C-alpha positions in Angstrom: -1.5 20.0 33.5 -2.2 20.5 37.1 -0.6 20.6 40.4 -1.6 19.3 43.9 -0.7 20.7 46.7 -2.1 22.4 50.2 -2.4 25.4 52.5 -0.8 25.4 56.2 -0.9 27.8 58.9 0.4 27.5 62.2 -2.0 24.4 63.2 0.5 22.2 61.1 3.9 23.7 62.5 6.4 21.4 62.3 5.1 19.7 59.2 7.5 18.0 56.6 6.9 19.3 53.8 9.7 17.5 51.9 8.1 14.1 52.7 4.8 15.1 52.3 3.6 14.3 48.4 3.2 18.0 47.1 3.7 20.1 44.6 3.2 22.8 46.3 2.4 24.3 49.7 0.9 28.3 50.4 1.8 28.8 54.3 0.0 31.7 55.9 2.9 34.0 56.6 0.4 37.4 58.7 -2.9 38.8 60.0 -3.5 42.1 60.6 -0.8 44.3 61.9 0.7 42.2 64.4 0.3 38.5 64.0 3.3 36.7 62.2 3.2 32.8 61.7 6.1 31.8 63.8 6.6 28.7 61.3 6.3 30.4 58.2 10.0 30.5 57.4 10.7 27.1 58.4 8.3 25.9 56.3 9.3 27.7 53.0 12.6 27.7 53.4 11.8 23.7 53.3 9.8 24.0 50.4 12.5 26.1 48.5 15.4 23.7 49.7 13.3 20.7 48.4 12.9 22.3 45.2 9.1 22.3 45.6 6.7 25.8 44.8 5.7 27.9 47.2 3.4 30.8 48.3 2.6 33.1 51.6 -0.7 34.7 52.3 -2.1 37.6 54.1 -5.4 36.8 56.2 -7.1 40.1 56.7 -8.3 41.2 60.0 -9.4 44.6 59.1 -8.9 48.2 60.5 -5.9 49.3 58.3 -6.1 48.3 54.8 -2.2 49.8 54.0 -1.2 48.7 57.0 -1.8 45.1 56.7 -0.5 45.1 53.6 2.6 47.0 54.2 3.4 44.5 57.1 2.9 41.0 55.3 5.1 42.7 52.7 7.7 43.9 55.1 8.0 39.6 56.5 7.8 37.9 53.4 9.6 40.7 50.9 13.1 38.2 50.8 11.0 36.0 49.3 9.0 38.1 46.9 9.8 36.8 42.8 10.5 33.4 44.8 7.1 32.7 45.7 3.4 33.4 45.1 1.5 35.8 47.1 -1.9 35.5 48.2 -4.4 37.5 50.2 -7.1 35.2 52.6 -10.5 37.2 52.5 -12.9 35.5 55.1 -15.7 36.7 57.7 -14.0 35.5 60.7 -11.7 37.8 62.4 -12.5 40.4 59.8 -13.9 43.6 61.1 -13.8 44.7 57.4 -16.0 41.9 56.2 -18.1 42.8 53.6 -16.1 46.0 52.7 -15.0 45.5 49.2 -12.9 48.8 49.0 -11.3 47.1 51.8 -9.6 44.5 49.9 -9.3 46.1 46.9 -7.2 48.6 49.1 -5.0 45.8 50.4 -4.3 44.0 46.8 -3.6 47.2 45.5 -1.3 48.4 48.3 0.8 45.0 47.9 0.9 45.9 43.7 2.0 48.9 44.4 4.9 47.5 47.0 5.9 44.3 45.1 4.5 44.5 41.6 2.7 41.2 42.1 -0.9 40.9 41.7 -1.2 37.9 44.4 -4.1 35.4 44.3 -7.2 36.4 46.3 -8.5 33.4 48.7 -12.5 33.2 49.2 -15.3 30.8 49.5 -17.1 30.2 46.5 -20.5 31.8 48.1 -18.8 35.1 48.5 -16.2 35.7 46.1 -14.9 38.7 45.6 -14.8 38.4 41.3 -14.6 42.2 40.8 -11.8 43.0 43.0 -10.5 40.1 41.4 -10.8 41.2 37.3 -10.4 44.4 38.9 -7.0 44.7 39.9 -6.0 41.2 37.6 -5.3 38.9 40.0 -5.4 35.1 39.8 -8.8 33.8 41.7 -8.4 30.8 44.9 -11.9 29.6 45.0 -12.8 27.2 48.1 -16.2 25.4 47.6 -16.2 21.6 49.9 -18.9 19.1 49.0 -18.6 18.1 52.6 -16.5 17.4 55.3 -15.2 13.5 54.8 -11.8 13.2 55.1 -10.3 12.6 51.6 -6.7 12.7 50.0 -5.7 14.1 46.7 -9.0 14.4 43.9 -8.6 14.6 40.6 -12.1 16.4 39.9 -13.3 18.0 42.8 -16.9 18.0 43.4 -18.6 21.2 41.1 -15.6 21.2 39.1 -16.1 23.4 35.8 -18.8 25.9 37.1 -16.3 28.7 37.8 -13.1 29.4 36.4 -9.9 29.9 38.9 -6.6 29.5 39.3 -6.2 27.1 42.3 -9.8 24.9 43.8 -9.3 24.9 47.7 -12.2 21.6 48.0 -11.2 20.0 51.2 -9.8 20.8 55.2 -10.3 17.9 55.9 -7.1 16.4 53.9 -5.2 13.3 54.6 -2.0 12.8 53.3 1.1 10.6 54.2 3.6 12.1 56.7 0.9 13.9 58.5 -1.4 13.0 60.7 -4.2 15.5 60.8 -6.5 17.5 58.2 -4.8 19.5 55.5 -6.6 22.1 53.1 -6.5 20.5 50.0 -5.6 22.6 46.5 -5.7 22.0 42.9 -3.5 24.5 41.0 -4.8 24.8 36.7 -1.5 25.3 35.4 2.1 23.9 35.6 5.5 24.8 37.0 6.1 27.9 34.3 2.3 29.2 35.2 3.1 28.9 39.0 6.5 30.9 38.2 4.3 33.8 36.3 2.2 34.3 39.6 5.1 34.7 41.5 7.1 36.9 39.2 4.4 39.1 37.2 6.3 37.7 34.4 9.9 39.6 35.7 12.8 37.7 36.4 13.8 36.2 39.6 15.5 38.8 41.8 18.0 37.4 44.4 16.5 37.7 47.6 16.7 38.9 50.9 16.8 37.2 53.9 12.9 37.2 55.1 11.6 38.6 58.0 9.3 36.3 58.8 11.5 34.2 61.7 11.0 36.8 64.4 7.2 36.5 65.5 5.5 38.4 67.8 5.1 37.1 71.3 1.5 36.3 71.3 -0.1 33.5 69.9 -2.3 33.1 66.6 -6.2 33.5 67.7 -8.4 30.7 65.8 -11.2 32.6 63.7 -14.5 31.9 65.0 -15.9 31.3 61.4 -14.6 31.0 57.8 -13.9 28.0 55.4 -10.6 26.8 56.3 -8.1 25.3 59.2 -5.9 27.8 60.8 
């Protein structure tokens, strides 16, 4: 079984995730040590309230690996055990790009703080397979055939060339209920498999209230490069 879904950031603020057809959505939560997506809490709560699967991710910016990881965990800790955690590793707005020891440190800190192994997201052309293997993390690989507008695809281009937990195959997705582009993803598993990524095989705890509704005053800046829309 596979699941169909998408990932979003503040660029999709206000999207009704109870209406758009999806099995799951992964929402940008933080970037660096200071930015919180102001729409994250609404989006995640809407997903969970609608009985849909949810995830949250940190976009790595560089400078302080433990600080970035701690900031992310502090914002999303109320959801730990209910949503999948993920680390977004790209070149745009990332001063640590190319330093896989930095990424490794971020991942290890998240695991130490939560007991959950996050998915690692990156482009197929620069995927940190060794970091994922070293930390026993699931892989979320981005590779597009083109920038053509598309809906969900049953068999994305180049599928099967590598194993991964999630394949992101378009940043030009279009689905009912939203008028703009969406990043489309395919999860290679069922709901039970998703929950194992979320809980690390542990029983789901009773969550506290997430901290993410309280965003800092400054707005997000769209990275100059990278493979996704932010």
